[in-house]
Structures are given as C-alpha cells and as structure tokens.
C-alpha positions in Angstrom: -2.7 -13.0 -16.8 -0.2 -10.4 -15.5 0.9 -10.6 -11.9 -0.6 -8.1 -9.5 2.4 -6.9 -7.6 -13.6 12.2 -11.5 -12.1 15.4 -12.5 -8.7 14.7 -11.0 -9.1 16.9 -8.0 -8.9 15.6 -4.4 -12.2 14.5 -3.0 -13.0 15.9 0.4 -13.6 13.5 3.3 -17.2 13.6 4.4 -18.2 14.3 8.0 -20.8 12.1 9.7 -23.3 15.0 9.4 -23.2 15.9 5.7 -24.9 14.1 2.8 -21.7 12.0 2.2 -21.9 10.7 5.8 -25.6 9.9 5.3 -24.8 8.0 2.1 -22.0 6.1 3.9 -24.4 5.1 6.7 -26.9 3.8 4.1 -24.2 1.8 2.4 -22.9 0.4 5.7 -26.4 -0.6 6.9 -27.1 -2.2 3.5 -23.9 -4.2 3.7 -24.8 -5.3 7.3 -28.2 -6.4 6.0 -26.7 -8.3 3.1 -23.9 -10.0 5.1 -25.1 -13.4 6.4 -24.1 -14.7 9.9 -22.9 -11.2 11.0 -19.7 -11.4 9.0 -19.5 -7.6 8.4 -16.2 -6.2 9.7 -14.7 -2.8 10.0 -11.0 -2.3 9.7 -8.6 0.6 10.3 -5.7 0.8 7.8 -3.9 3.5 5.8 -5.6 6.1 7.9 -9.2 5.2 6.9 -12.0 3.1 8.3 -13.0 0.3 5.9 -16.2 -1.7 6.1 -16.6 -5.0 4.2 -18.1 -8.5 4.3 -15.3 -9.8 2.0 -13.4 -12.7 3.5 -9.9 -11.3 3.1 -7.1 -13.9 3.2 -4.7 -11.2 4.5 -5.2 -10.3 8.2 -6.4 -6.8 8.6 -6.4 -4.6 11.8 -10.0 -4.4 13.1 -11.7 -1.2 14.0 -14.6 -0.6 16.4 -17.8 -1.3 14.5 -19.4 1.9 15.9 -17.1 4.0 13.7 -18.6 5.4 10.5 -16.6 4.0 7.6 -14.7 6.1 5.1 -15.2 3.5 2.4 -17.3 0.4 2.0 -16.0 -2.5 -0.1 -18.0 -5.4 -1.5 -17.4 -8.1 -4.1 -20.4 -8.9 -6.4 -21.2 -11.0 -9.5 -22.9 -8.2 -11.5 -21.6 -4.7 -12.4 -23.1 -1.7 -10.6 -25.9 0.0 -12.4 -23.8 3.1 -12.8 -21.2 1.1 -15.0 -21.9 2.7 -18.4 -19.0 1.3 -20.4 -20.3 3.0 -23.6 -19.2 6.3 -22.1 -15.9 5.1 -20.6 -12.7 6.9 -21.2 -9.6 4.7 -21.0 -7.0 6.8 -19.2 -4.2 4.2 -19.0 -3.5 0.6 -20.0 -0.6 -1.6 -18.9 0.9 -4.9 -19.9 -0.1 -7.2 -22.8 -1.8 -10.5 -22.6 -1.3 -13.3 -25.1 -4.6 -12.3 -26.8 -3.3 -8.7 -27.3 -5.5 -7.1 -24.6 -3.8 -5.1 -21.8 -3.4 -6.7 -18.4 -4.7 -3.7 -16.5 -7.0 -0.8 -17.6 -7.7 2.4 -15.7 -10.8 4.1 -17.0 -13.0 7.1 -16.1 -16.8 6.7 -16.3 -19.3 9.5 -15.8 -20.0 8.6 -12.2 -16.8 7.0 -11.1 -13.5 5.4 -12.1 -12.6 1.7 -12.8 -9.5 -0.4 -12.3 -9.8 -3.5 -14.5 -7.8 -6.7 -14.3 -8.7 -8.0 -17.7 -10.7 -11.2 -17.6 -10.7 -11.4 -13.8 -12.3 -8.4 -12.1 -13.4 -4.8 -12.4 -13.0 -2.5 -9.4 -15.5 0.3 -9.5 -14.1 3.2 -7.5 -16.5 5.8 -6.1 -15.9 8.5 -3.5 -17.2 6.4 -0.6 -17.3 2.8 -1.9 -15.4 0.4 -4.0 -17.3 -2.4 -5.7 -15.5 -5.4 -7.2 -17.3 -7.1 -10.0 -15.7 -10.5 -10.1 -15.7 -11.8 -13.7 -14.4 -15.3 -13.0 -14.5 -17.1 -9.7 -11.1 -18.8 -10.5 -9.5 -15.4 -9.9 -11.0 -14.6 -6.5 -7.5 -14.7 -5.0 -6.7 -11.6 -7.0 -9.4 -9.6 -5.2 -7.4 -9.6 -2.0 -4.0 -8.8 -3.7 -5.3 -6.0 -6.0 -7.6 -4.3 -3.5 -5.0 -4.1 -0.8 -2.5 -2.8 -3.3 -3.2 -0.8 -6.4 -6.9 -0.3 -5.9 -6.7 1.2 -2.4 -3.7 3.2 -3.6 -5.8 4.5 -6.4 -8.7 5.4 -4.1 -6.3 7.2 -1.6 -4.7 9.2 -4.4 -8.1 10.1 -5.8 -9.1 11.6 -2.4 -5.8 13.5 -2.0 -3.7 11.1 0.1 -0.2 10.7 -1.5 1.1 7.1 -1.6 4.5 5.7 -2.2 5.8 2.2 -3.1 7.7 1.5 0.1 8.0 -0.6 3.3 8.2 1.0 6.7 9.5 0.0 10.1 9.3 1.8 13.5 12.6 2.5 15.1 12.1 4.0 18.5 8.9 6.0 17.9 10.0 7.2 14.4 9.1 5.7 11.0 11.8 4.9 8.5 10.8 3.9 5.0 12.5 1.8 2.3 11.5 2.9 -1.2 10.9 0.1 -3.8 14.0 0.1 -6.0 14.2 -2.9 -8.4 16.5 -5.4 -6.7 17.1 -3.0 -3.8 15.9 -5.3 -1.1 13.3 -3.2 0.6 11.4 -6.1 2.0 14.5 -8.0 3.2 15.7 -4.8 4.9 12.3 -4.4 6.6 12.3 -8.0 7.7 15.8 -7.5 9.1 14.6 -4.5 11.1 11.8 -6.6 12.5 14.2 -9.4 13.4 16.1 -6.8 15.4 13.0 -6.0 17.4 11.6 -3.1 15.5 7.9 -3.1 14.6 6.2 -3.3 11.1 4.2 -0.2 10.2 3.4 -1.1 6.6 4.8 -3.2 3.8 4.6 -2.2 0.1 2.1 0.7 0.3 3.0 3.9 2.3 0.2 6.4 2.9 1.2 9.9 4.0 -1.1 12.0 6.1 -0.6 15.3 8.0 1.3 18.3 6.6 4.8 19.7 6.4 7.0 18.6 9.3 4.1 16.7 10.8 3.6 14.2 8.1 2.9 10.7 9.3 2.9 7.2 7.9 -0.3 5.4 8.5 -0.2 1.7 9.4 -1.1 -1.0 6.9 -1.9 -4.6 7.7 0.0 -7.1 9.9 1.5 -9.4 7.2 4.5 -9.7 4.9 4.8 -11.3 1.5 8.1 -13.1 1.4 10.0 -15.5 -0.9 10.9 -18.9 0.5 14.5 -18.0 1.0 13.5 -15.0 3.1 11.0 -17.0 5.1 13.6 -19.6 5.9 16.1 -17.0 7.0 13.8 -14.8 9.1 10.9 -17.1 10.2 11.6 -20.8 9.6 10.1 -23.5 7.3 7.9 -22.0 4.6 6.1 -25.0 3.3 3.1 -24.7 5.6 2.5 -21.0 4.9 -0.2 -19.8 2.4 0.9 -19.0 -1.2 0.0 -15.4 -2.1 -0.4 -16.0 -5.9 -0.6 -19.4 -7.6 1.9 -18.5 -10.3 4.6 -17.4 -7.7 6.1 -18.9 -4.6 5.8 -15.9 -2.3 4.3 -16.8 1.0 2.0 -14.8 3.3 3.6 -14.4 6.8 1.4 -13.2 9.7 3.0 -10.5 11.9 2.3 -10.1 15.6 0.9 -12.5 18.1 1.5 -16.1 16.9 3.5 -14.8 14.0 6.8 -13.0 13.1 7.8 -9.8 14.8 5.6 -7.0 16.0 2.9 -4.9 14.3 2.8 -1.1 15.2 -0.2 0.0 17.2 -0.6 3.4 15.6 0.7 5.7 12.9 4.2 7.3 13.3 6.0 10.5 12.2 8.3 9.9 9.2 12.0 10.4 10.0 13.8 8.9 7.0 13.2 7.6 3.5 16.0 5.3 2.2 16.5 4.3 -1.4 18.2 0.9 -1.1 20.7 -0.3 -3.7 22.3 -3.7 -3.3 26.0 -4.0 -4.2 28.0 -7.2 -4.8 28.8 -9.2 -1.7 32.4 -8.3 -2.0 31.6 -4.6 -1.6 33.0 -2.8 1.4 31.3 -0.4 3.7 27.6 0.6 3.8 27.2 4.0 2.3 24.6 6.6 3.1 24.2 9.5 0.6 21.6 12.1 1.3 19.9 13.4 -1.9 19.6 17.1 -2.8 16.1 18.5 -2.4 15.2 18.6 -6.1 16.5 15.1 -6.7 14.7 13.9 -3.6 11.3 15.2 -4.8 11.8 13.5 -8.2 12.7 10.3 -6.4 9.4 10.4 -4.5 7.5 11.1 -7.7 9.2 8.1 -9.4 8.5 5.9 -6.5 4.8 6.6 -6.2 2.7 3.5 -5.9 0.9 4.3 -9.2 3.3 6.8 -10.9 1.6 6.6 -14.4 -1.9 6.9 -13.0 -1.4 9.9 -10.8 0.1 11.7 -13.8 -2.6 10.6 -16.3 -5.6 11.3 -14.0 -4.2 14.8 -13.4 -3.4 14.3 -9.7 0.3 15.0 -9.8 0.1 18.8 -9.2 -1.6 18.3 -5.8 1.3 16.1 -4.7 4.2 18.4 -5.6 3.7 20.8 -2.6 3.5 18.1 0.1 6.5 16.3 -1.3 8.5 19.5 -1.5 7.7 20.3 2.1 8.4 16.7 3.1 12.0 16.7 1.8 12.7 19.9 3.7 12.3 18.0 7.0 12.7 14.3 6.1 16.0 13.3 4.5 15.8 11.0 1.4 19.0 8.9 1.5 20.5 6.6 -1.1 21.5 3.5 0.8 24.2 1.3 -0.8 25.1 -1.9 1.0 26.6 -5.4 0.3 24.3 -8.2 -0.7 23.7 -11.2 1.4 21.1 -12.0 4.1 23.9 -12.5 6.6 25.0 -8.9 6.0 21.6 -7.4 7.0 22.2 -7.2 10.8 25.1 -4.9 10.2 22.9 -2.8 7.9 20.2 -2.5 10.6 22.9 -1.4 13.1 24.1 1.2 10.7 20.5 2.5 10.2 20.0 2.7 14.0 23.3 4.7 14.2 22.1 7.0 11.4 19.0 7.9 13.5 21.0 8.5 16.6 23.5 10.8 14.8 20.8 13.3 14.0 18.2 14.4 16.5 14.5 14.1 15.4 13.0 17.4 14.2 
C-alpha cells in the first residue's frame, strides 16, 4: 500500500437559490437525518463550508451550522448508484503495488470523477458532494489523510480553485508560503515561524482565492504532521501524540488552545512564496534569490498539489492566467539556508527582515 502523503472546466459555485443550492440542502438534510446522536458537523476550511458526519481524527475548524455547505462528505460501505465502472475512463495511475496494480487511480465516470486508493477506498467526487466508499475497514485511517489532502485538492481544482503543495504562516497580517521542495524543510520552517509567535494558516495544502493582487490564502486546519525529531525540538515529548499513518512515525500535533502555537482566525493576503533549499550545515549566509516571472510561473505549476492530474484532466489552462498575475505582485523567492534545527531562528529573523525591507503592495 503506497503512502498517502467532468469536462475539465471549472464548475461554478451554486448560490442558495439555484438548483445546486436546493440539491445541497437536500444532501445536507439527508446527512443530518442519517447521522445518529446529532454528530453532523459543519466546518470552514480552504474557503468552503464542509458538512460531514465522519469522525475526523484531524481537528477541523467548525463553522456555524446555519450555513449552506459547499460540499457534503460521507463515508459509506457501498458505492453510489452512479458508479458505473464499465464506462470509466482512467485518466491517471500512480505508483505500483506488489501485485502490479497502481497505488492510486484517477478516473472519469459519466456523472462524476473518482480518486481510488487501490484496495482501500474510492472517493467519488461530484460537484457538491464527495462520497468515500471504504473497501476495507482496516484502512479507515486513510480516509482522513486522503480526504484532507489529495481528494479535497482534486475537488478544489475541479471547481477552479488553484492549489499548491505548500505550508503557510502569518507574519504580521500577511501570508508567507513555503513550497514543498524535496528535502527543503517547508514544515520545519513553518514550525520555526510558529515557535517565533507567528500563526499557522495552512500546512501542506495551499488554496488560492481572489484575483490578481488581491489573491488570498485560505486557512486549512489547526494541526501539523511532524516527525519525532521535529516534535521534540518544537513541542516536547512525542510518544503520547497520535501517529498519522501506521507505517510511518509522523505525529499529529494540535495547534491552538492546549496545543502548539496559534492558528489563524481568517484567510490572509499572500505576500511571499519561498522555495526552500537546505544547504550543508557548514554553509554560510542565508541567501534569497527572487525568480524571474517566467521561471516563477513554471515553479508554481511544478509545485501544484496534484501537478499530473491538473494537466491530464485538462485544468491547467485555467490556472495559467491567475498564476501569471500572481507572480506580478507576489515574489517567488529561492531560499537557500544552512541545515540544522538550531539554525532556524536565524532563518525566521531573516524572513521577517525580508518582509520589512519591501512594503506590502
């Protein structure tokens, strides 16, 4: 089992008064009826309202129940009746299991799309709902991980919201993001910012809303996924914290009251995007190198949360214009710095200085 770390056009958001809004209300009411003991919850994350009765292990920011949800999520033991696999078109497959099957499959069905974790779960992605068909109860832990990562990213891209693989902190009232770069240390850098008093906005999945110079980063959920060494350095003993995935030692760290650091209360305008690169501990000064506009756009495309899928489902063209406008107002900066957790406070100070050196636009 591998680790979980339409027509291709953007789907319009439905208002509460159109047919889509009526459908959402029916789905929401049906979910409330199905949920026993009043366990239905509404959450606000990545700029949308989510309704679900699923018991997420990850803490999610709750939203007033009166709000009409943008998407309803449920986990079931039988596939939706619309799941016509005889007419499925496999758009992408990734990884390879011991039996030769792919780890992940992304498929298009006549009525919706599907994200499959082979042997574990199928996520049926509609315009206004996501249905997880859990194939094996032993893999229920993957529902939380996959839904809050690649499945929500897929749904957001499907409706026209660009996503990046990045972690974001709030410095002052501005968002600064750290793009995922293998071995670059985006999460350690984020945790160091939080240790210095800056708030978490989102970890791992960055959802962009707004337009042009007014693009914002929407907040995610109040938790980090850290390796034991990181937990020990920033938080304290890790042994009592929940394991995210049974095959790995990453721990789930709650953020906010009773946990580590602070969680942002709202979305924030994007001020900088950094591409972190760790150098040997013996390296000298921290170096900041702004990227030319064309290279910056290509960097954003490469660091999409689902770069292969947005290309293969035909969504890439709708992302080029917003990314091109973005790099005109938000610098994308290569950040080279010496390795070592003890070197991170100096890195945070340098980032704070970088923001002070250039007034916000």
